[in-house]
N, C-alpha and C positions, 0 to 999 in steps of 0.2 A: 645816235646813229641817224636820227632824223635830219640833223644839221648836215651831215655828210651826204645823205641822199639828195637833199635839196640842192646843195652845191654841185653835186654831180649832174643833176638834171639840167641845170642852168649854165654849166661851165661852157666857156667859149670853145675850148679844145677838149672834146669828150670822146671822139671816136678812137678806137685802138691805134690806128695808124697815126693820128694827130698826136696822141700821147707819146707814142714811141719816137716819132720824129722830134718832138719838143725836148724830150729827155736826152736823146742822142745829141741834139744840137747844143744843149747847155753843156754837156760833158765835153764835147769837142771844142766849144768856144774857149773855155778857160784854159785848156791845155794848149790851144793855139796861141792865146795871149801870153801864156807863160813862156812858150818857145820863141815867139817872135819879138816880144817886148823886153824880156829879161828883167822885168820889174822886180825890185827888191821886195815889194809887197808880198810876192809869192813865197819868199823865204820864211815869212812869219805867218802868213795866212795862205796855206797851200790850196791848190784848186779844189781839193776835197770839200772844204767848208762852203765854197761858192756853189759847187755842184749839188750840195745838199740844200743850201739856204734858198737859192733861187726858185726851185720847185715848191718849197714851203710857202714862199710869198705868193707864187702864182696860184697855188691851190687854195690858199686861204683868202684870196681876193676874188675867187670865182673864175679865174682865167683857165685853169687846168683842172681836169676831173680828179676827184679824190678816190674814185673807184673805177677800175677798168680791168678787162681780161688780161691786159698786159701785166698788171701787178701780180695776178695769180700765176701767170707763166714765169715771172721773175722768181717768185717764192718756190714754186714746185720744180722748176727745171733749171733756170739759169744759175741760181746760187749753188746747188750741188754740182752742177757741171763745172763752174769756174773753180770751185774748191778742189775738185779732182785734178784738173790739169795744172793748177797752181802748185800742188804738192808733188808733182812729178819731178821737179828740179831739186827737191830736198836731198842733200847728201850729208847725212849725219857723220859718216866715217871720215870724210875729208875735213869737215869742220872741227871734229875732235882731234884729228891728227895734226892740224896746223895750229889751232888756237890752244890746245891743251887745257890748262887750268882756266883759261879765259872763258871756255864754255861753261865751266862750273860757276864762274862769277855771274855769267848770264843766267844760269839756273837759280843762283841766289837771288838775282833781281826778279826772276819769275816768281820765286817763293814769296818775295816781298810784295808783289802784286796780288798774289792769291790770299795771303794772310792780311795784307793791308786793306783789302776790300771790306771785310766785315768790321774791322776796327774803325775805318773812316765812316762807314755807313752807320755804325752804332752811335757815333757822335752827332750825326745830323738827321737820323731817321725820323724823328718826331716832327721835322719841318717838311717832310716829303710825303708823297702818297704812299700808302701801305705796300704797293707793288713796285716801289722804286728800286727794290733789290734787283729787279730785272735789268735796270739801267746800269747798275754797278757790274753785274755779270757781263753785260754787253760790252762795257768799256774795258773790262779785264781782257776780253778777246783781243782788242786792239793793242793794249799795253803789254801783252805777252807775245803776240804774233804780229798782226797787222789788220788792215781794213777788212780783208776777206774773213779773218777770224771774228772780227766784230760783227759782221753781217751774219756769219754762221751762228754765233752765240745768240744774237738777237732773235733769230728764227728758232733756235733750239729751246730758248726759255720763253718763247712766245711773247717777246717784248712788244708793247704797243708802239706805233710810230712816234708818239710823244716821248716814250722812254728811250727809244733809239735817238731821238733828237737831243735829249739830255746827254747821252753818251757821246754823240758827235760834238756837241758844244764843249763838254769837258775835255775831250780828246784834243781839240784844237786850241782851247784857251790855255791848257797846261803846256802844250807843245810850244806855244809862243814864249813861255818862260823857261822851260826845261832845255830846249835846244841851245839857246845862248849860254846856258850854264855848262852844258857839255862841251861846247866849242871853246868857251873861255877857260875851261879847266886846264887847257894845254899849258898855260903859263905856270901852273903849279906842278908840272910833271916831275921835275927833279926832286922837289921836296916830298911829293907824294910817294915817289918810288923809294926814297929813303925810309919814309914812315912805314911803307908796306914791306920793306926789306927785300926788294926785288934784285935778283941776280942779273948783273949787266949782260951776261952771256945769253940770258933768256931773250932779251930784246933782239940781239943779233940773229939768233936761231929763228925767231918769229918772222923777221923780215925775209930771211933766206927761204923759209918754207912758203911764205906768201908769194914770192916771186916765182917759185917753182910751180905753184898752183895755177898760174894764169894760163888760160886757154882762149883760143879764138872762137867766137860764136859763129854759127852757121845760119845763113838766111833760110827761112822755111820755104819749102816748095809746096805745090798744091797738094801732093800726096800726104805731106806732114799735117796739113790742116784737116784732111779726112781722117787720119789716124787719131788726132785729138778729138774730133767730133765723135768718132766711134767709142773711144775710151770714156769720154765724159758722159755720153748718153748711156753707155752700158752700165757704168757705176751708178748713175742716177736711177736707172731702172731697177737695178738690184737692190739699192738702198730703200727705194720706195716700196718695193714688194716686201722686203724683210721687216721694215718698220711698221707696216700695216698688218703684220701677221698676228694671229691670236696668241702666239707663244711669246710675244714680246712682253716683258714685265714693265708695267707703267707705275711710277711712283710720283704722283702729283705733289707740288706743281713744277718740280725741276726735271724729273726724268719722264718726259712725255714722248709720244710718238715722233714729234718733231726733233726732240733731242736725240733719239735713237737714229733717226735718219741722218742727221749731221755727223754723229759719231761713226756710223757705218761708212759714210762717204769718206771721212777723214782717214779711217783705218785702211780702207781699200786704196785710197790715193797714196798713202805712205807705202803700202805693200808694192804698188806699181812703181814707186820711185826706186825700188831695189831691183828692178828689171831693166832690160834695154829700152823700155819706154821713156826712161829718164833722158835719153839722148835725143828725143824728138825735139827739134827746134821750134821756137815760136810759142811754146806753152805759157811761159810767164807773161809775155806781152799780151796774148789773147785774154788770159785770165784777168790781168789788170784792167784792160779795157772794159770787160764785162763787170768788174767790181764797181767801177765808177758809174756805169749805167744803172746798176742795182742801187747804189747810194742815191742817185737822182730819183729813182722810183720810190724809195722810202721817204725822201723829202716831200714828195707830192702827196703822201698819205698822212703827214704830220699835222697836228692841230696846235696852232700857236697858243691858244688859250691854256693848254695844259703845260706849256713850257714856262710861262711867265712867272707863276707863283713858286716854282721850284728851282729855277735856274741858279739863283745866288747861293742857296744852301747846298745844291749839288756841286757847284764849283768849289765851295769851301771844302767839302768832303774830298773832292778830287785832288786839291792841293795838299791836303793832309796825307792823302793816299800816296802821292808821288814822293813825298818826303820819306815815307816808310820804305818805299822801293829803293830810294837812294841810300838809306841807311843799310839795307841788306846788301847792296852792291859794295859799299865801303867795308862792311864786315867780311864779305867774301874775299875782297882784295887783300885785307889785312891777314886773314887766316891762311890764304893760299899764296901770298907773296906775288901778286899779279900787278903789272904796271898800269899806270893811269890810262895810257892809250887804249889798252884792251878793255879796261873798265868802262871808259866812255863809249866805246864801240858796242860793248855788251848792253849797256843801258839803252843806247840808241836803237839797237836791233830789237829790243823789247818794246820800247815806248813808241818809236817812230817807224819801225819796220824797214822794208827794203828801200823806201824813199829817203830815209834819214841816215841810216847806218853808213852808206857810202859818203855822205856829206861830212859826217863827223870824222870818219876815217881819213878822208882827203885832207881835212884840216889838221888832224893830229899827225898823220904819217901816210902820204899817198900810196906807199907800198902795201898798205893794209886794206886798200879798197876792195880787192877781190875777196879777202877774208871776211870783210864786213857783210858782203852779200851772202856768203855761206852762213854767217851767224843769223842774219835776218830770216833766211830760209829755214833754219833750225827753229826759230821762233814760230814760223808758220806751222811746223810739225806739232808743237806742243800747245799752241795757242788756244785751240778750241777745247781741248781736254781741260786745260787750266782754267779757262773761262767758266766752264760748267761747275768746276769745284768751287771757284770763287762765288758763283751765283748761289750754289747750295749753302755755303757758309753764311752768305748774306741773308738768305731766306730763313736760316735758323734764328737770326737775331732780329728779324723783321717784326714790327709791332702787329699785334693781332687786330 
């Protein structure tokens, strides 16, 4: 901690406003570049990795503070707030109605992530720090749901910035390999569907249901933003009070007060998604903007020295892990007779979230893009719960 304190005292950008402006500028810059330049680089290295990596470099070279009231606010308020409003758009009923058995394949992939985490960790644990199970639990949040779930899981298991850094690194390095596999699998669709014994009528019904599900979005008005602020702050307040209650059962090191807070926020957010609050426009966009700001803040707190000696072994574990996820997806497709397009979308909805699922769907069958978004939102719903289970299983096999 002495190192961090010294760096914080001498950092060029140390005031709360300077820190906030810097983090916001970094997040804005890379999305601006992605939008204006259309560089193919961003297909393989999405803005997320730059938004995390640049603050890491700035903080470890003494430019940006490693400690700030801004970071405390991100942890205590911004994360539960964004998690609440992100979950408002979850529509479990529509996803199940349209995708049918495809949802079950996605859940098979989710099970592969949960069970694959301790298996992969078991093989590489002796080359990692004893608390690296927290990094596996954090990455499980992303691979079941998305970036928001990863951030929620990291806070719930109280992962260090270095452990979050391993999760971000594994997430993006695996993504570079896994996304082309999902896209390239389209060439094998006919043979795969014969192997999985898919009913051709199923594909036609799927496309028809997907077309019927398309709706026009509504631009948010000022009052909508106020509604979102109210709901997000209200849920954050309730979860904070409940998780700090003496009646809450704490089981270290997985079921902590932080874990309870995230679980309460997730549950309340899902309950709100079953009310008219789901129709408030702008919730997903606002949540995603805050997610990337939160990622930047975590990058500013990371210590590069903790990443270097663990990175290779963690990546090896991550590649073994994604292989297990893929096997579970294939097994689910075979048992349930689900087509390759749905399987690829299901895996993308797990591993890549709302950013990747529409890309894979657009490549396999553009008519399934709206469905892919529903699938990704379903991943958001179960991602945090699944991540905590994966973290618990990894902690059980962690070295003493």
